[in-house]
N, C-alpha and C positions, 0 to 999 in steps of 0.2 A: 363318855367315860372310857371307852375302849382306846380311843386315840390319845387321851391323856396318859393312860397307862403305857401305851406304846412309847410316847416321848420319854417318859421317865426311864422305862426299861432300856431304850436305845442309848440314852445319855450314860446310864450306868455301864452298860456293855462297852461303849465306846471308850470311856475312861480306863476301864480294866484292861482293854486290848491296846490302848495307846502305846505303851512301851514296845509291844510286839511290832506295831506298825513302824515306829521309829527305828527299831533294830533292822527291820526289812529294808527301810530306806537307806540306812547306812551300808548295809551289806550289799544290796543290789544296785544302789544308786537310782537315779530316776527323777521322781517328781518333787524333790525338795524345793527346786527353783520355782515350781508352780504350786507350792503347797496352798497358797491363798485361794486357789481354784476351789478347794474343798469347802470353802465358806461362801462360794458364790462371788468371790472378788477376783476379777480378771485383769490382767495388765491393760494399760491404755490402748496399745496397738491391737489387742484381741477385741476390746470393746469397740473400736472403730471399725474393724472388719465385721463385726456382728451387726453393728448399725447399718453397715453398707448392704446387708442382706435384706433390710427393710421388712423384717417380720415374715419373710418368705422361706426361710430355712426349715428343713426337716431335721429334727434332732434325733439322732440314733445312738443308742448306748450299747456297749459291749465290754465284757470284762477280761475273759482269759483270751489267749492267742487264737484259739479255735473259734471263739465267738466273734473276734475281731475279723477273721477271714469270712465268716458268715455275713457280718454287717457289710463289709467291703463289697461282697458279691452282690448283696441287695442294693447297695448304692449304685453300683454299675448298672444293674438291670433297670433300676428306676431312671437313672440318667439316660440310658439308651432310649427309653420311651419318652422322656421329657428332658431335653438337653439344657433347659433353663434351670432345672432343680439345683439347689445348693444344700450343703449339709453342715450341721454342727455335730461333730462326732465326739463322744465322750467315753472315757474308760475310767476304771478305778485302780488298775495295776500298771506299775512301771513297765512290765513286760508287754502288756497290751498297748501301752503308749508308744513304746519303741517300734512295734510292728506297724501300728497304724501310722506313725510318723513317716515310715519309709514309703508307704503306699498311698497316703491320702492326696488327692489332687491339690494344687495351690489354692483353688478358689474356695476350698472348705476349711473349716476351722476346728482345730483339735483342743479338747478341754478335758479336765478332770471333772468327773461327776461330783456334784456338791453333796455334802453329808445330808442325810435324810432328817434334818431339823428344818422346821417351817421357815425360819428367817433365812437360812442358806438356800433353801429351795426357792423362795420368793425372789431373792437377788438374781439367782441364775436364770429364772424364767424372765425376769424383767430385762436381762441382758440379751438373752437369745431370741425371746419372743417367737417361738417356733410355730409353724403352721400345722405340725403334727409331731408326735413323739413315738419312736420305735424302740422297743426293747428286745433283746434277744434271749431266747431259751426261757429261763426262769428268773430273771432279774427283776424282782418285784420289790420296789421301794414305795411303801404306802403313802408317805407324805408327798413325794414327787408325783405319784400317780393321781392322788386326790387333788393336788393343786392344778395339775394339768386339766382334770375333768372340771374343776371350778371355773377355769378360764375357757371352757369349751375348746380345748386343744384335743383333736382326735387322737386316740391311743391305740397302738397296734403291738401285738406280741408275736414275733417272728420265729420260726423253727422251735416252737414251744414244746417243752417236755417236762415231765416230773419223774424224777428217778425212782427206782424201787426203794431206795433208802428214805427219800423224802415223802413218798406217797402217804403213808399212815399219818404223818404230821399234818400235811395239808388237809387230809380228810378230818382229822381230830379238831383241827383249829379253823374250820371253814367259817366259823363266826368272825374270824379275823380276815381271812383270805377271800371270802366270798365277796364282800363289798368292794374290795380291790379289783378283783377279776372282772366284776360286773361293769366296770368303768371302761373296759376296752371295747372299741368299735368292732375289732376283728382279731381273733386268735388263730394263728396258723399252726396247727399241731402236727408233730412229726408222725404220729401213729394213732390208730384207733384206741389203743390202750392209754396213750397220753390224753386223748380226748375224754375218755371216761374218767380218768383221774382228775382232769381240770373241772369236769362237771361235778364230781364228788367234792371238790374243793370249793365249789360255789359259783363257778362260771355260768353264764347264760348259755343254754344250749344252741340258740340261734346265732351266737357270735363265734363258735368254735367250728373250724373247718379242718379236716385231715388232708394234708398236702403231701406227706412224705418229708424226708430229711433234706435240708438245704445242703448238707455237707457233701452230698455226691456232686454238687455243682461247684463247691469251693475248691476241690482238689484239682490242681493244675500241674502238669509236668514242667520241669524247669531245665530245658536243654543246656543252657549256658552253665548252670550249677552242676548238671550231670557231667558235663565235659571236664569242668574244673576239678571236681572230686574224682572223676575217672583218671585224670592225669596223676593226681596225688597217689591214688590206689595203685596204679601201674608202677609208679616209682618204688613202692613198697611191696611188690610182688603180690598184689591183689587185682591184677588186671585180667584180661582175657585169658582163658585157659584155667583160671582158678575158680573154685567154688566159694562164693563170698557169703557166709552166714552173718546176717546182720541183726543185732539187737536195736530196734528203733525206739527212742524215747523211754529207755529203761529206767526203772525205779530201784531203790535200794533192795538188795536181795535177788533181783532178777539177774544182775550181772554175775554174781556167783553161780547162779543156775546155768547160765550160758557158758561161762568159762569151764565149769565141770563137765558140761556136755561136750565141749570142744576137746577137752583132755582125752575123753574116752573115744571120740570119734576120729580124732586126728590120725591114729595109727591105721585105721581102716580106709580113711580117704586122705591120701598124702596131699592132694590139691586143695584141701579145705582151709580156708582162712576166716578168722573171726574178727568182726568189727562191732564195736559198741558205741552207740550214740546216746548218752545219758539224756534224760529229759531236761535236767538242769545242769548247765555247764560247771556251776560252782561245786558240784558233787564229783568232779572228775578225779579229784585227789583220792576220794574214797574208792572210786572204780579202779584207780591205779593200784592202790593197796590190795584190792581183791585179786587183781591180775598177778601181781608180784607174788602174793601168797601162794598162788597156784604154780609158781615157778616159771612164769612166762615173763618176758620183757614187755614193757608198756610203750606203745608208740603213740604220743599225744600230738595230734595235728596242730593244736594251738602253739605248740613249742617248736614247730619245725620250719614254718614259713615256706619259702622257696628252696631252702637248702636241703640237700640230700644227706642223710646221716648213714655213712656206709656201714658201720656195725649194726645199726638197726635193720638195714636192708638185708645184711647177711642173715641176722636172726630170723627175719620174716620168711627168707627162702628156705630156712631149715624148719619152718613151722614152729618156731619158738617164741614168736611175738604175737601180740594182740593190739590192734589199733583202736584208738579211742578218738572219736570225732567230737572233741569238745569245743567246737566253734558254733556260733549262732547262725541260724537261717539257712543251714546247708543240708537239712535232713532229706529233702526231696532229691538232692544230688546224690546222696548216699543210696537211696532207694533205687535210683535209676541205674545203679551199678551192682546191685545185689542179686544173688541167685535165690536165697532163701531168707525170709525175714520173719523174726518174731517181734510181735508188737507189745511194747511195754505197758506197764501198770495193769496187767491182766493176770498175773500169777500170784503175787504176794498178798496174803491175808492182811487186811487193814489198810491196803492201798488200792482199794477197789475202784472201778469205773472205766478203765481202759483208755488208752490213747487212740489216735486216728488210724484205723486199719484201711481206710478208703485209699490213702495215699500209696502204699505199697502195691495195693490191688491195681490201681490205675496204671502203675509202672510195669505191671505184668509179672510181678514177683510171686513166687510160691509163698503164701502168707499163712502164718500160724498165730493164734492167740491162746491165752490162758482162759480160765473159766470166768473171770470178772470183767465183763464188758457192758456193765449196766449203763454207762454214759452213751453207748452207741447201740442200744437195744434194737430199735428199728432197722438200723444199718446192718447189724449182725443177722437179724432175721432174714433180710433180703439176700445177703451174701451166702449164708448157709443154705438157704432154699436153692440158690444157684450153683451150689457146690463149689464156691469160689474161694473159700477159706477153710482152714482146718483148726478147730477149737479143741484143746486138750484140757484134761482135768487136773493134772498135777505134773510135777517135774519128771516122774517116770514115763509117763505117757509122751511128754515132749521129746525125751530122748528116743523113744521108739519111732515117733512120726518123723522126726529129723532124719534118722537113719534110712527110713523108707524113701523119703524124698531125695536125699543125697545119692542113694543107690540106683534111682531110675530116673534118668533125664526125661524120658517121655512122660512120666507122671507129673514131674516137676513142671515141665513146660505146658502140660494140659491144665494143671491147676492154675498157673499164671495166666493162661489165655482166658479161661473161665472168668477169673478175677477182673481183668481189664474190661472184658465184654459186659459183665454185670454192672460195673460202675458207669460205663458209657450209656447203658440202657436206661439208667435211672436219672439222667441228667434232664434239666428243664424245669424243675420245681420252682426255682428262684424267679424265673421269668414269668411264670404263671402267676405267682403271688404278687410280683411287682405290678402287673397289669390290673389284678383285682384291687390291690391297695390304692392305686392312683385313680381308679374309677370310683371307689368309695370316697376317697378324699375329695374328688371333684364334686361329688354329690353332696357331701357335707358343706363345702364351701358355697355351693348354690342354694343351700337351705334344705337339702335333702336329709335323709337318715343314713 
């Protein structure tokens, strides 16, 4: 009865949400050309490649860009230990698709995950015939999971977490989530708190292991991007000798906070320059309006190409401009050229969860966040314990801490050094989990548990 109710509820919700999905497809572009994937219907060339895997592929699923990086890191670790392994990689978002498409090896197959309706799931599993199914973080699709279990396909949940916001719901509805979670052969949880929450939701104690966060392993410096972005910044007076305050992956509201802080700090620190990299490049117009409302000129990287705009350079030299990095895939390049970084989605009420603070820490930046870092709770606990990041409660405290860091190069340098050391100390989780997963998979295929 519970699963019949779920099918009806899922169908109703999907129909209600369909206009939104179509609008996002039109706005962002992406998976319209592979829309049939959502129903488990793949193009002939994709089906041919899947048949060539002869039922030996590991299917791994990720949604957000961050989860894609986690999944790719896991794939690399598995392939390092077993070079013969091949993957079917699925996602549900066009942004996740674009990132996976850039990095996926040619031997692997990229798909959109099917809708969680039994006929769609059956067609997808018939096509892929995976030897194992890996999901990242909390991507729990009941019909897909139950169908894998019915076919004796081992299930693994990697980098598992349950957010503060989701935990009460998982606990309250353990009647639904328990039977799903108990179908996993192994769950690799980010923290002890995540393990407790998974058990409260109905997972089997013997299947849940605390490993730490995969995200420490996924952060990699990008020297080529750092040089490319550094050359651009130097042309606009944000090179060596300047203090670059960077807002990384900012969300609406945070750009205004940083622009206001810059306006107050600029008279005190003439070498200070502000760079904003919004989380979604399509919001750059709104960021530009915020900058211009504060009576600064907006320097948008996407509109400049290789040309140098002399008036904008002049404005930047006078401290009258703000740079917006509204290009995709270059955030690590910006981090590698920053003096102080504020990590986005951590300040504004209603936009909680936080973006990745590991990346600026790895680059040795003096890094600050707001109070809302729920999506990176284990990571933040480790970084705060190491004194590797500064967390502020509100806009006023952000201004105070920024002034302290800008005024003291030694404090700034020390914070950045502790940050990079803390990240490097915590690497290695992915490799350990890959080794354990392959051993368990081998045991399953030999008839073990």
